[in-house]
NUKE-261953 format. One record per residue (C-alpha): x, y, z; residue number from 1; residue in one letter. Coordinates in steps of 0.2 Angstrom, whole numbers. Example, Ala and Ser with C-alpha at 12.3 -4.5 7.8 and 13.67 -1.06 7.14 Angstrom:
2
{{62, -22, 39}, 1, a}
{{68, -5, 36}, 2, s}
//
This chain:
290
{{1148, -364, 159}, 1, m}
{{1139, -360, 176}, 2, p}
{{1148, -368, 191}, 3, a}
{{1139, -375, 206}, 4, i}
{{1146, -382, 223}, 5, a}
{{1136, -394, 233}, 6, f}
{{1140, -390, 251}, 7, l}
{{1143, -407, 260}, 8, s}
{{1153, -413, 275}, 9, t}
{{1169, -423, 277}, 10, n}
{{1162, -440, 280}, 11, n}
{{1145, -447, 274}, 12, l}
{{1149, -465, 276}, 13, e}
{{1135, -468, 288}, 14, d}
{{1122, -458, 278}, 15, f}
{{1111, -461, 262}, 16, f}
{{1115, -447, 250}, 17, v}
{{1105, -444, 234}, 18, y}
{{1111, -427, 228}, 19, d}
{{1122, -436, 214}, 20, e}
{{1106, -440, 205}, 21, l}
{{1106, -421, 201}, 22, l}
{{1123, -421, 192}, 23, i}
{{1119, -429, 175}, 24, p}
{{1104, -417, 173}, 25, y}
{{1114, -402, 177}, 26, l}
{{1129, -407, 166}, 27, n}
{{1117, -410, 152}, 28, e}
{{1111, -392, 153}, 29, r}
{{1129, -385, 154}, 30, g}
{{1132, -384, 173}, 31, w}
{{1147, -390, 181}, 32, s}
{{1146, -397, 199}, 33, v}
{{1158, -400, 213}, 34, e}
{{1154, -407, 230}, 35, t}
{{1164, -398, 243}, 36, i}
{{1165, -400, 262}, 37, s}
{{1160, -385, 272}, 38, w}
{{1175, -389, 283}, 39, h}
{{1186, -384, 269}, 40, n}
{{1192, -367, 275}, 41, q}
{{1204, -364, 261}, 42, l}
{{1191, -365, 247}, 43, e}
{{1188, -350, 235}, 44, s}
{{1170, -349, 235}, 45, w}
{{1169, -335, 222}, 46, d}
{{1174, -347, 208}, 47, r}
{{1156, -354, 209}, 48, f}
{{1141, -346, 203}, 49, d}
{{1131, -355, 216}, 50, y}
{{1134, -364, 232}, 51, v}
{{1120, -375, 237}, 52, i}
{{1119, -382, 254}, 53, v}
{{1115, -400, 254}, 54, r}
{{1122, -414, 265}, 55, s}
{{1130, -404, 279}, 56, t}
{{1124, -417, 291}, 57, w}
{{1136, -413, 306}, 58, d}
{{1132, -395, 307}, 59, y}
{{1122, -396, 323}, 60, q}
{{1138, -402, 331}, 61, q}
{{1147, -386, 326}, 62, h}
{{1134, -373, 323}, 63, p}
{{1144, -357, 326}, 64, k}
{{1158, -364, 314}, 65, a}
{{1144, -369, 301}, 66, f}
{{1136, -352, 301}, 67, m}
{{1153, -343, 300}, 68, a}
{{1156, -354, 285}, 69, c}
{{1139, -349, 277}, 70, l}
{{1143, -331, 281}, 71, e}
{{1160, -332, 272}, 72, q}
{{1152, -340, 257}, 73, i}
{{1138, -327, 257}, 74, d}
{{1151, -313, 258}, 75, a}
{{1160, -320, 243}, 76, s}
{{1155, -317, 225}, 77, g}
{{1144, -332, 224}, 78, t}
{{1126, -334, 227}, 79, t}
{{1121, -345, 242}, 80, l}
{{1106, -356, 241}, 81, l}
{{1095, -357, 251}, 82, n}
{{1099, -338, 255}, 83, p}
{{1108, -335, 271}, 84, l}
{{1095, -325, 281}, 85, p}
{{1082, -340, 278}, 86, l}
{{1094, -352, 284}, 87, m}
{{1098, -341, 299}, 88, q}
{{1080, -341, 303}, 89, w}
{{1078, -360, 301}, 90, n}
{{1094, -365, 311}, 91, l}
{{1085, -366, 328}, 92, v}
{{1068, -373, 329}, 93, k}
{{1060, -358, 337}, 94, h}
{{1055, -354, 319}, 95, y}
{{1040, -365, 323}, 96, l}
{{1034, -352, 334}, 97, k}
{{1034, -340, 319}, 98, d}
{{1024, -353, 309}, 99, l}
{{1011, -354, 323}, 100, q}
{{1009, -336, 325}, 101, r}
{{1005, -336, 306}, 102, n}
{{991, -348, 309}, 103, g}
{{1001, -364, 304}, 104, v}
{{997, -379, 315}, 105, p}
{{1013, -386, 323}, 106, i}
{{1015, -401, 335}, 107, v}
{{1010, -396, 352}, 108, t}
{{1027, -390, 361}, 109, t}
{{1033, -385, 378}, 110, l}
{{1049, -374, 376}, 111, w}
{{1062, -373, 389}, 112, g}
{{1080, -366, 392}, 113, s}
{{1083, -371, 410}, 114, a}
{{1081, -390, 412}, 115, f}
{{1076, -399, 428}, 116, d}
{{1066, -414, 432}, 117, n}
{{1050, -403, 434}, 118, s}
{{1050, -399, 416}, 119, v}
{{1046, -417, 411}, 120, i}
{{1032, -419, 425}, 121, d}
{{1025, -403, 418}, 122, e}
{{1025, -409, 401}, 123, a}
{{1015, -425, 406}, 124, f}
{{1003, -415, 415}, 125, s}
{{1000, -402, 401}, 126, r}
{{999, -414, 387}, 127, f}
{{989, -427, 397}, 128, n}
{{999, -441, 390}, 129, c}
{{1010, -455, 396}, 130, d}
{{1025, -453, 384}, 131, t}
{{1034, -437, 378}, 132, v}
{{1049, -433, 367}, 133, v}
{{1062, -421, 371}, 134, i}
{{1076, -414, 360}, 135, k}
{{1087, -399, 358}, 136, p}
{{1080, -384, 348}, 137, t}
{{1096, -385, 337}, 138, l}
{{1097, -403, 331}, 139, s}
{{1097, -415, 316}, 140, a}
{{1095, -433, 313}, 141, n}
{{1087, -436, 329}, 142, a}
{{1103, -433, 339}, 143, d}
{{1101, -431, 358}, 144, d}
{{1082, -435, 356}, 145, t}
{{1074, -445, 371}, 146, f}
{{1057, -454, 371}, 147, k}
{{1052, -454, 389}, 148, l}
{{1037, -464, 398}, 149, s}
{{1029, -458, 414}, 150, v}
{{1033, -475, 422}, 151, a}
{{1052, -475, 420}, 152, d}
{{1058, -458, 414}, 153, w}
{{1067, -455, 430}, 154, h}
{{1080, -469, 425}, 155, n}
{{1086, -456, 412}, 156, q}
{{1088, -441, 424}, 157, r}
{{1107, -440, 423}, 158, r}
{{1107, -442, 404}, 159, a}
{{1094, -428, 402}, 160, l}
{{1103, -416, 414}, 161, c}
{{1119, -419, 405}, 162, d}
{{1111, -416, 388}, 163, t}
{{1100, -401, 392}, 164, f}
{{1107, -392, 406}, 165, n}
{{1115, -379, 395}, 166, q}
{{1104, -380, 379}, 167, r}
{{1087, -374, 374}, 168, d}
{{1075, -389, 372}, 169, f}
{{1058, -393, 366}, 170, m}
{{1046, -406, 373}, 171, v}
{{1032, -414, 363}, 172, q}
{{1019, -427, 366}, 173, p}
{{1024, -443, 358}, 174, f}
{{1012, -445, 344}, 175, l}
{{1008, -464, 341}, 176, t}
{{1004, -459, 323}, 177, s}
{{1022, -459, 319}, 178, v}
{{1023, -478, 322}, 179, v}
{{1005, -482, 316}, 180, e}
{{1005, -471, 300}, 181, e}
{{1022, -463, 298}, 182, g}
{{1029, -445, 295}, 183, e}
{{1025, -437, 279}, 184, y}
{{1038, -426, 269}, 185, s}
{{1032, -414, 255}, 186, l}
{{1046, -407, 244}, 187, f}
{{1045, -390, 235}, 188, y}
{{1057, -383, 222}, 189, f}
{{1056, -365, 218}, 190, g}
{{1040, -364, 228}, 191, g}
{{1031, -378, 217}, 192, k}
{{1026, -394, 224}, 193, y}
{{1037, -409, 218}, 194, s}
{{1034, -425, 227}, 195, h}
{{1030, -433, 244}, 196, a}
{{1036, -448, 254}, 197, i}
{{1031, -457, 270}, 198, k}
{{1044, -462, 283}, 199, k}
{{1040, -476, 294}, 200, v}
{{1051, -481, 309}, 201, p}
{{1057, -499, 311}, 202, q}
{{1048, -510, 323}, 203, k}
{{1052, -505, 341}, 204, g}
{{1059, -488, 336}, 205, d}
{{1051, -471, 334}, 206, f}
{{1065, -462, 323}, 207, r}
{{1060, -462, 305}, 208, v}
{{1077, -458, 297}, 209, q}
{{1085, -471, 286}, 210, e}
{{1101, -471, 297}, 211, e}
{{1090, -477, 311}, 212, h}
{{1082, -491, 301}, 213, g}
{{1067, -481, 295}, 214, g}
{{1058, -486, 278}, 215, s}
{{1053, -474, 265}, 216, l}
{{1038, -475, 253}, 217, h}
{{1033, -463, 239}, 218, p}
{{1015, -457, 242}, 219, v}
{{1001, -446, 236}, 220, n}
{{996, -433, 249}, 221, v}
{{978, -425, 252}, 222, d}
{{972, -407, 250}, 223, k}
{{974, -403, 268}, 224, e}
{{992, -408, 269}, 225, q}
{{995, -398, 253}, 226, l}
{{986, -383, 261}, 227, n}
{{996, -384, 277}, 228, i}
{{1013, -385, 268}, 229, a}
{{1008, -370, 257}, 230, q}
{{1004, -360, 273}, 231, k}
{{1021, -364, 280}, 232, a}
{{1030, -359, 264}, 233, l}
{{1020, -342, 264}, 234, y}
{{1025, -339, 282}, 235, a}
{{1044, -340, 278}, 236, m}
{{1053, -323, 279}, 237, p}
{{1062, -326, 262}, 238, y}
{{1059, -337, 247}, 239, e}
{{1068, -354, 245}, 240, a}
{{1075, -364, 231}, 241, l}
{{1071, -380, 240}, 242, y}
{{1060, -384, 255}, 243, a}
{{1054, -399, 264}, 244, r}
{{1039, -399, 275}, 245, v}
{{1037, -413, 288}, 246, d}
{{1019, -417, 293}, 247, l}
{{1012, -429, 306}, 248, i}
{{994, -433, 311}, 249, r}
{{990, -425, 328}, 250, q}
{{972, -427, 335}, 251, n}
{{965, -432, 318}, 252, d}
{{972, -417, 309}, 253, s}
{{989, -413, 301}, 254, w}
{{1003, -403, 310}, 255, a}
{{1020, -397, 305}, 256, i}
{{1034, -407, 313}, 257, m}
{{1048, -397, 304}, 258, e}
{{1051, -385, 290}, 259, l}
{{1068, -390, 283}, 260, e}
{{1077, -377, 273}, 261, l}
{{1095, -380, 277}, 262, i}
{{1101, -398, 273}, 263, e}
{{1086, -409, 271}, 264, p}
{{1088, -425, 261}, 265, s}
{{1077, -422, 246}, 266, l}
{{1075, -441, 241}, 267, y}
{{1077, -439, 223}, 268, f}
{{1078, -458, 222}, 269, n}
{{1060, -460, 226}, 270, l}
{{1053, -449, 212}, 271, d}
{{1061, -451, 195}, 272, a}
{{1056, -433, 189}, 273, q}
{{1061, -424, 205}, 274, s}
{{1079, -421, 199}, 275, p}
{{1073, -413, 183}, 276, i}
{{1061, -402, 194}, 277, r}
{{1075, -396, 205}, 278, f}
{{1086, -392, 190}, 279, v}
{{1072, -382, 182}, 280, e}
{{1069, -373, 198}, 281, a}
{{1087, -368, 199}, 282, l}
{{1087, -363, 180}, 283, e}
{{1072, -352, 183}, 284, s}
{{1081, -344, 198}, 285, f}
{{1096, -341, 187}, 286, h}
{{1086, -333, 173}, 287, e}
{{1077, -322, 185}, 288, d}
{{1094, -316, 193}, 289, a}
{{1102, -311, 176}, 290, q}
//
Protein backbone atom coordinates (compact mmCIF):
# COMPACT_ATOMS: atom_id res chain seq x y z
CA UNK A 1 0.00 0.00 0.00
CA UNK A 2 1.57 3.35 -1.03
CA UNK A 3 2.00 5.71 1.91
CA UNK A 4 1.61 9.50 1.94
CA UNK A 5 2.43 12.11 4.56
CA UNK A 6 0.59 15.41 4.43
CA UNK A 7 3.02 17.98 5.80
CA UNK A 8 1.26 20.32 8.21
CA UNK A 9 2.12 22.34 11.32
CA UNK A 10 1.59 21.93 15.04
CA UNK A 11 -1.47 24.11 15.53
CA UNK A 12 -4.17 24.80 12.96
CA UNK A 13 -6.92 25.86 15.38
CA UNK A 14 -7.22 29.33 13.85
CA UNK A 15 -7.27 28.11 10.25
CA UNK A 16 -9.71 26.47 7.86
CA UNK A 17 -8.23 23.21 6.57
CA UNK A 18 -9.81 21.06 3.84
CA UNK A 19 -7.12 18.50 3.05
CA UNK A 20 -8.93 15.80 5.01
CA UNK A 21 -11.46 15.73 2.16
CA UNK A 22 -8.80 13.97 0.09
CA UNK A 23 -8.30 11.10 2.50
CA UNK A 24 -11.42 8.97 1.74
CA UNK A 25 -10.64 9.04 -1.99
CA UNK A 26 -7.00 8.12 -1.38
CA UNK A 27 -7.99 5.32 1.00
CA UNK A 28 -10.49 3.94 -1.53
CA UNK A 29 -7.67 3.67 -4.07
CA UNK A 30 -5.30 1.93 -1.68
CA UNK A 31 -3.26 4.85 -0.32
CA UNK A 32 -2.58 5.31 3.38
CA UNK A 33 -2.33 8.89 4.66
CA UNK A 34 -0.86 10.49 7.78
CA UNK A 35 -0.76 14.19 8.65
CA UNK A 36 2.57 15.16 10.24
CA UNK A 37 3.93 18.49 11.45
CA UNK A 38 7.03 19.78 9.72
CA UNK A 39 8.32 20.65 13.19
CA UNK A 40 8.70 16.94 13.96
CA UNK A 41 12.46 16.56 13.66
CA UNK A 42 12.45 12.87 14.61
CA UNK A 43 10.22 11.64 11.79
CA UNK A 44 11.55 8.94 9.44
CA UNK A 45 10.40 10.42 6.16
CA UNK A 46 11.61 7.52 4.06
CA UNK A 47 8.78 5.35 5.38
CA UNK A 48 6.53 7.29 3.01
CA UNK A 49 6.37 7.05 -0.76
CA UNK A 50 5.38 10.73 -0.95
CA UNK A 51 5.47 13.72 1.36
CA UNK A 52 3.03 16.36 0.11
CA UNK A 53 3.40 19.84 1.56
CA UNK A 54 -0.03 21.08 2.60
CA UNK A 55 -0.95 23.27 5.58
CA UNK A 56 2.48 24.41 6.80
CA UNK A 57 1.01 27.81 7.54
CA UNK A 58 3.65 29.08 9.93
CA UNK A 59 6.63 28.51 7.62
CA UNK A 60 7.07 32.23 6.93
CA UNK A 61 7.93 32.71 10.61
CA UNK A 62 10.74 30.13 10.41
CA UNK A 63 11.83 30.06 6.75
CA UNK A 64 15.34 28.69 7.31
CA UNK A 65 14.13 25.86 9.53
CA UNK A 66 11.30 25.11 7.11
CA UNK A 67 13.60 24.87 4.12
CA UNK A 68 16.01 22.74 6.13
CA UNK A 69 13.11 20.38 6.85
CA UNK A 70 12.21 20.19 3.15
CA UNK A 71 15.83 19.53 2.26
CA UNK A 72 15.96 16.72 4.83
CA UNK A 73 12.80 15.19 3.38
CA UNK A 74 14.11 15.52 -0.16
CA UNK A 75 17.37 13.79 0.81
CA UNK A 76 15.49 10.82 2.27
CA UNK A 77 14.05 7.95 0.26
CA UNK A 78 10.70 9.64 -0.31
CA UNK A 79 9.44 11.92 -3.08
CA UNK A 80 8.68 15.49 -2.02
CA UNK A 81 5.77 17.24 -3.70
CA UNK A 82 5.81 19.83 -4.93
CA UNK A 83 9.49 19.22 -5.83
CA UNK A 84 12.07 20.99 -3.69
CA UNK A 85 13.62 23.18 -6.45
CA UNK A 86 10.18 24.49 -7.37
CA UNK A 87 9.36 25.40 -3.78
CA UNK A 88 12.77 27.02 -3.33
CA UNK A 89 12.00 29.18 -6.38
CA UNK A 90 8.53 30.01 -5.04
CA UNK A 91 9.52 30.76 -1.42
CA UNK A 92 10.27 34.45 -1.96
CA UNK A 93 8.01 36.58 -4.12
CA UNK A 94 10.88 37.65 -6.37
CA UNK A 95 9.69 34.78 -8.55
CA UNK A 96 7.11 37.29 -9.82
CA UNK A 97 9.96 39.03 -11.64
CA UNK A 98 10.64 35.78 -13.50
CA UNK A 99 7.00 35.58 -14.51
CA UNK A 100 7.09 39.15 -15.74
CA UNK A 101 10.25 38.49 -17.77
CA UNK A 102 8.36 35.64 -19.41
CA UNK A 103 5.53 37.93 -20.49
CA UNK A 104 3.13 37.12 -17.64
CA UNK A 105 1.30 40.22 -16.35
CA UNK A 106 1.79 40.80 -12.62
CA UNK A 107 0.47 43.48 -10.28
CA UNK A 108 2.63 46.59 -10.64
CA UNK A 109 5.30 46.36 -7.95
CA UNK A 110 8.06 48.45 -6.43
CA UNK A 111 10.73 46.20 -4.91
CA UNK A 112 13.01 47.21 -2.05
CA UNK A 113 15.54 45.97 0.48
CA UNK A 114 16.43 49.12 2.42
CA UNK A 115 13.33 50.72 3.92
CA UNK A 116 12.98 54.38 4.76
CA UNK A 117 10.12 56.84 4.52
CA UNK A 118 11.05 57.88 0.98
CA UNK A 119 10.04 54.44 -0.28
CA UNK A 120 6.36 55.08 0.39
CA UNK A 121 6.44 58.60 -1.06
CA UNK A 122 8.11 57.19 -4.18
CA UNK A 123 5.40 54.53 -4.48
CA UNK A 124 2.57 57.08 -4.32
CA UNK A 125 4.31 59.11 -7.00
CA UNK A 126 5.23 56.22 -9.26
CA UNK A 127 1.81 54.57 -9.09
CA UNK A 128 -0.07 57.88 -9.20
CA UNK A 129 -2.44 56.66 -6.50
CA UNK A 130 -3.45 57.60 -2.97
CA UNK A 131 -3.35 54.13 -1.37
CA UNK A 132 -0.65 51.46 -1.45
CA UNK A 133 0.01 48.08 0.13
CA UNK A 134 3.41 47.02 1.47
CA UNK A 135 4.34 43.49 2.54
CA UNK A 136 7.46 41.33 2.95
CA UNK A 137 8.65 39.37 -0.06
CA UNK A 138 8.54 36.30 2.16
CA UNK A 139 5.10 36.22 3.70
CA UNK A 140 1.83 34.32 3.94
CA UNK A 141 -1.70 34.83 5.23
CA UNK A 142 -1.34 38.63 4.91
CA UNK A 143 1.15 38.68 7.80
CA UNK A 144 2.91 42.05 8.21
CA UNK A 145 0.87 43.57 5.38
CA UNK A 146 0.02 47.27 5.62
CA UNK A 147 -2.52 49.30 3.66
CA UNK A 148 -1.34 52.93 3.61
CA UNK A 149 -3.14 56.08 2.51
CA UNK A 150 -1.30 59.18 1.37
CA UNK A 151 -3.19 61.26 3.92
CA UNK A 152 -2.16 59.46 7.11
CA UNK A 153 0.45 56.79 6.40
CA UNK A 154 3.02 58.72 8.46
CA UNK A 155 1.15 57.61 11.57
CA UNK A 156 2.52 54.12 10.94
CA UNK A 157 6.15 55.09 10.31
CA UNK A 158 7.43 53.42 13.48
CA UNK A 159 5.61 50.15 12.75
CA UNK A 160 6.83 50.19 9.15
CA UNK A 161 10.44 50.75 10.16
CA UNK A 162 10.25 48.05 12.81
CA UNK A 163 8.74 45.59 10.31
CA UNK A 164 10.85 46.25 7.21
CA UNK A 165 14.18 47.66 8.33
CA UNK A 166 15.90 44.29 7.83
CA UNK A 167 13.57 42.58 5.35
CA UNK A 168 13.06 42.69 1.61
CA UNK A 169 9.67 44.15 0.79
CA UNK A 170 7.31 44.92 -2.06
CA UNK A 171 4.96 47.87 -2.51
CA UNK A 172 1.94 47.76 -4.81
CA UNK A 173 -0.91 50.13 -5.60
CA UNK A 174 -4.03 49.24 -3.68
CA UNK A 175 -6.42 47.92 -6.32
CA UNK A 176 -10.01 48.77 -5.47
CA UNK A 177 -11.08 45.75 -7.51
CA UNK A 178 -10.15 43.55 -4.54
CA UNK A 179 -13.05 45.00 -2.55
CA UNK A 180 -15.36 45.78 -5.48
CA UNK A 181 -14.98 42.43 -7.23
CA UNK A 182 -12.63 40.17 -5.27
CA UNK A 183 -9.53 38.09 -5.94
CA UNK A 184 -9.78 34.99 -8.14
CA UNK A 185 -7.94 31.73 -7.49
CA UNK A 186 -7.54 29.10 -10.21
CA UNK A 187 -6.45 25.59 -9.22
CA UNK A 188 -4.39 23.17 -11.30
CA UNK A 189 -3.59 19.54 -10.52
CA UNK A 190 -0.98 17.83 -12.66
CA UNK A 191 -0.99 20.86 -14.93
CA UNK A 192 -4.73 20.54 -15.66
CA UNK A 193 -7.31 23.11 -14.66
CA UNK A 194 -9.58 21.90 -11.86
CA UNK A 195 -11.75 24.70 -10.47
CA UNK A 196 -11.83 28.36 -9.45
CA UNK A 197 -13.11 30.48 -6.60
CA UNK A 198 -13.51 34.16 -5.84
CA UNK A 199 -12.38 35.54 -2.47
CA UNK A 200 -14.01 38.74 -1.22
CA UNK A 201 -12.89 40.64 1.91
CA UNK A 202 -15.37 41.47 4.62
CA UNK A 203 -16.69 45.01 4.68
CA UNK A 204 -14.07 47.47 5.89
CA UNK A 205 -11.13 45.12 5.24
CA UNK A 206 -8.95 44.37 2.22
CA UNK A 207 -7.65 40.92 3.20
CA UNK A 208 -9.45 38.09 1.40
CA UNK A 209 -8.40 35.16 3.59
CA UNK A 210 -11.07 33.30 5.56
CA UNK A 211 -9.04 33.81 8.71
CA UNK A 212 -9.54 37.57 8.26
CA UNK A 213 -13.26 37.32 7.57
CA UNK A 214 -13.15 36.94 3.79
CA UNK A 215 -15.91 35.03 2.00
CA UNK A 216 -15.41 32.38 -0.70
CA UNK A 217 -17.49 31.74 -3.79
CA UNK A 218 -17.12 29.08 -6.53
CA UNK A 219 -16.99 30.79 -9.93
CA UNK A 220 -16.51 30.21 -13.62
CA UNK A 221 -13.56 32.05 -15.14
CA UNK A 222 -13.12 33.55 -18.57
CA UNK A 223 -10.70 32.71 -21.36
CA UNK A 224 -8.34 35.58 -20.53
CA UNK A 225 -7.98 34.41 -16.94
CA UNK A 226 -7.29 30.85 -18.10
CA UNK A 227 -4.71 32.05 -20.63
CA UNK A 228 -2.80 34.13 -18.07
CA UNK A 229 -2.85 31.30 -15.55
CA UNK A 230 -1.52 28.90 -18.18
CA UNK A 231 1.26 31.34 -19.07
CA UNK A 232 2.26 31.40 -15.41
CA UNK A 233 2.42 27.61 -15.30
CA UNK A 234 4.53 27.52 -18.47
CA UNK A 235 6.95 29.99 -16.84
CA UNK A 236 7.60 27.74 -13.84
CA UNK A 237 11.09 26.18 -13.82
CA UNK A 238 9.69 22.74 -12.87
CA UNK A 239 6.34 20.98 -13.15
CA UNK A 240 3.98 20.97 -10.17
CA UNK A 241 1.56 18.44 -8.75
CA UNK A 242 -0.60 21.34 -7.56
CA UNK A 243 -0.65 25.04 -8.26
CA UNK A 244 -2.87 27.94 -7.33
CA UNK A 245 -2.89 31.05 -9.49
CA UNK A 246 -4.25 34.19 -7.81
CA UNK A 247 -5.54 36.85 -10.20
CA UNK A 248 -6.87 40.34 -9.70
CA UNK A 249 -8.24 42.93 -12.10
CA UNK A 250 -5.79 45.77 -12.75
CA UNK A 251 -6.65 48.55 -15.21
CA UNK A 252 -9.41 46.52 -16.88
CA UNK A 253 -7.21 43.47 -17.44
CA UNK A 254 -6.04 40.54 -15.33
CA UNK A 255 -2.75 40.36 -13.45
CA UNK A 256 -1.07 37.74 -11.28
CA UNK A 257 -1.15 38.52 -7.57
CA UNK A 258 0.62 35.28 -6.61
CA UNK A 259 1.52 31.87 -7.97
CA UNK A 260 1.20 29.57 -4.94
CA UNK A 261 3.23 26.35 -5.10
CA UNK A 262 4.18 25.59 -1.49
CA UNK A 263 1.21 25.46 0.87
CA UNK A 264 -1.86 27.01 -0.75
CA UNK A 265 -5.28 26.06 0.47
CA UNK A 266 -6.84 24.22 -2.45
CA UNK A 267 -10.46 24.68 -1.26
CA UNK A 268 -11.64 21.15 -1.93
CA UNK A 269 -14.81 22.10 -0.04
CA UNK A 270 -16.00 24.36 -2.87
CA UNK A 271 -15.87 21.84 -5.72
CA UNK A 272 -17.13 18.33 -5.09
CA UNK A 273 -15.03 16.82 -7.90
CA UNK A 274 -11.77 18.57 -7.00
CA UNK A 275 -10.56 15.92 -4.49
CA UNK A 276 -10.98 13.26 -7.18
CA UNK A 277 -9.04 15.38 -9.69
CA UNK A 278 -6.21 15.83 -7.18
CA UNK A 279 -6.03 12.09 -6.48
CA UNK A 280 -6.07 11.30 -10.19
CA UNK A 281 -3.21 13.75 -10.77
CA UNK A 282 -1.22 12.10 -7.99
CA UNK A 283 -1.88 8.63 -9.39
CA UNK A 284 -0.82 9.76 -12.84
CA UNK A 285 2.41 11.13 -11.37
CA UNK A 286 2.92 7.87 -9.47
CA UNK A 287 2.42 5.78 -12.62
CA UNK A 288 4.85 7.92 -14.60
CA UNK A 289 7.44 7.53 -11.85
CA UNK A 290 7.28 3.70 -11.92
